[in-house]
C-alpha positions as CSV (number, residue, x, y, z in Angstrom):
1,Q,129.2,115.2,93.0
2,V,128.0,118.5,94.7
3,G,126.3,116.5,97.4
4,Q,129.5,114.5,98.1
5,R,131.6,117.6,98.3
6,L,129.1,119.3,100.6
7,Q,128.9,116.3,102.8
8,E,132.7,116.2,103.1
9,S,132.9,119.9,103.9
10,L,130.2,119.8,106.5
11,S,131.6,116.6,108.1
12,A,134.9,118.4,108.6
13,L,133.2,121.4,110.2
14,L,131.6,119.1,112.8
15,E,135.1,118.8,114.3
16,A,135.4,122.6,114.8
17,P,136.1,123.9,118.3
18,D,133.5,126.7,117.9
19,L,130.1,125.4,119.0
20,E,128.2,127.9,116.9
21,L,130.1,126.8,113.8
22,V,129.4,123.2,114.6
23,R,125.7,124.1,115.0
24,A,125.6,125.9,111.7
25,A,127.3,122.9,110.0
26,V,124.6,120.5,111.5
27,I,121.8,122.8,110.3
28,C,123.3,122.9,106.8
29,F,123.7,119.1,106.9
30,C,120.0,118.6,107.9
31,K,118.8,121.0,105.2
32,A,121.0,119.2,102.6
33,V,119.3,115.9,103.7
34,M,115.8,117.4,103.4
35,D,116.7,118.7,99.9
36,R,118.1,115.2,99.1
37,L,121.6,116.6,98.3
38,V,123.0,114.3,101.0
39,D,122.0,110.8,102.1
40,E,120.1,110.8,105.4
41,E,122.3,107.9,106.5
42,E,125.2,110.3,106.8
43,I,123.6,112.6,109.3
44,V,122.1,109.7,111.2
45,A,125.6,108.2,111.4
46,H,127.0,111.4,112.9
47,L,124.1,111.4,115.3
48,V,124.7,107.9,116.4
49,E,128.5,108.5,116.7
50,S,127.8,111.5,118.8
51,L,125.4,109.7,121.1
52,A,127.7,106.8,122.0
53,P,130.3,108.9,124.0
54,L,127.4,110.8,125.7
55,K,125.9,107.5,126.8
56,H,129.3,106.2,127.9
57,M,129.7,109.3,130.1
58,V,126.2,108.9,131.6
59,V,126.6,105.2,132.3
60,H,130.2,105.4,133.7
61,G,130.1,108.9,135.2
62,M,133.7,109.5,134.6
63,Q,135.7,112.6,135.3
64,L,136.7,114.5,132.1
65,D,139.7,116.6,131.5
66,A,139.4,119.9,129.6
67,T,139.7,118.4,126.2
68,A,137.1,115.7,126.9
69,Q,134.8,118.4,128.3
70,R,135.0,120.4,125.1
71,R,134.4,117.2,123.0
72,L,131.4,116.4,125.2
73,C,129.9,119.8,124.6
74,R,130.5,119.6,120.9
75,L,128.9,116.2,120.7
76,A,125.9,117.4,122.7
77,W,125.5,120.3,120.3
78,I,125.6,117.9,117.3
79,V,122.9,115.7,118.9
80,A,120.6,118.6,120.0
81,T,120.9,120.5,116.7
82,T,120.2,117.3,114.7
83,L,117.1,116.6,116.8
84,E,116.0,120.2,116.4
85,H,116.3,120.2,112.6
86,L,115.8,116.7,111.4
87,D,112.5,114.8,111.7
88,L,113.7,111.4,112.9
89,D,110.2,110.2,113.4
90,A,109.4,110.8,109.7
91,I,112.7,109.0,108.7
92,A,111.8,106.0,110.9
93,A,108.3,105.9,109.4
94,R,109.6,106.1,105.9
95,R,112.2,103.4,106.5
96,G,109.8,101.0,108.3
97,G,112.7,99.4,110.2
98,R,114.9,99.3,107.1
99,G,118.2,101.1,106.8
100,A,121.6,100.7,108.4
101,M,120.5,102.3,111.6
102,D,117.2,102.2,113.3
103,V,116.1,105.7,114.5
104,T,112.9,104.6,116.1
105,G,112.7,106.1,119.6
106,M,115.9,107.9,119.2
107,V,114.5,111.4,120.0
108,D,113.3,110.2,123.5
109,A,116.5,108.4,124.2
110,A,118.7,111.3,123.0
111,A,116.7,113.9,124.9
112,W,117.1,111.7,128.1
113,L,120.8,111.4,127.5
114,L,121.2,115.2,127.0
115,S,119.2,116.0,130.1
116,T,121.2,113.5,132.2
117,V,124.5,114.9,130.9
118,V,123.3,118.4,132.0
119,L,122.3,117.1,135.4
120,K,125.4,115.0,136.0
121,G,127.9,117.2,134.2
122,H,130.4,119.6,135.7
123,S,128.8,122.9,136.6
124,A,131.4,124.7,134.4
125,L,129.8,123.0,131.4
126,L,126.3,124.2,132.1
127,P,126.5,127.4,130.0
128,S,127.5,125.2,127.0
129,L,125.1,122.3,127.7
130,V,121.9,124.0,128.8
131,P,121.2,125.5,125.3
132,C,121.1,121.9,124.0
133,L,117.9,121.3,126.0
134,G,116.4,124.4,124.4
135,F,117.3,123.2,120.9
136,V,115.5,119.9,121.4
137,A,112.5,121.5,123.1
138,R,112.0,123.9,120.2
139,S,111.1,120.9,117.9
140,H,109.9,118.5,120.5
141,P,107.9,120.5,123.1
142,A,106.0,117.4,124.2
143,L,109.2,116.1,125.9
144,L,108.9,118.9,128.4
145,H,105.5,117.5,129.5
146,H,106.7,113.8,129.7
147,R,109.9,114.3,131.6
């Protein structure tokens, strides 16, 4: 009951226009998953849903209007904050390939997508996108050595 209400409230906050509020909601979501208040499938679903538009932008390199740019930044913050605060490798190991979504290798793929979005993105977005690389590097410093 409490977990369901918490999940609904946090999911709604993920749509907020304020990136710091989105980040705080993702951190709370990840903590709720670690404390087993919320099913990990929920945050993994938000992660996968956020990665798809980022991948589309990288693959198709389309021009974005102001609304789409804000959405792109919000999705990047969701992905980066989730990677920073949720141990996807542990989830993958625990699942052993089971579960609705396979998270094996997702950290590397998501980090590559984020860095590509930063490199290919509009220069006006850099102040909002560059912090995402720092969020990921905080929990996955080895990525700095491999890329």
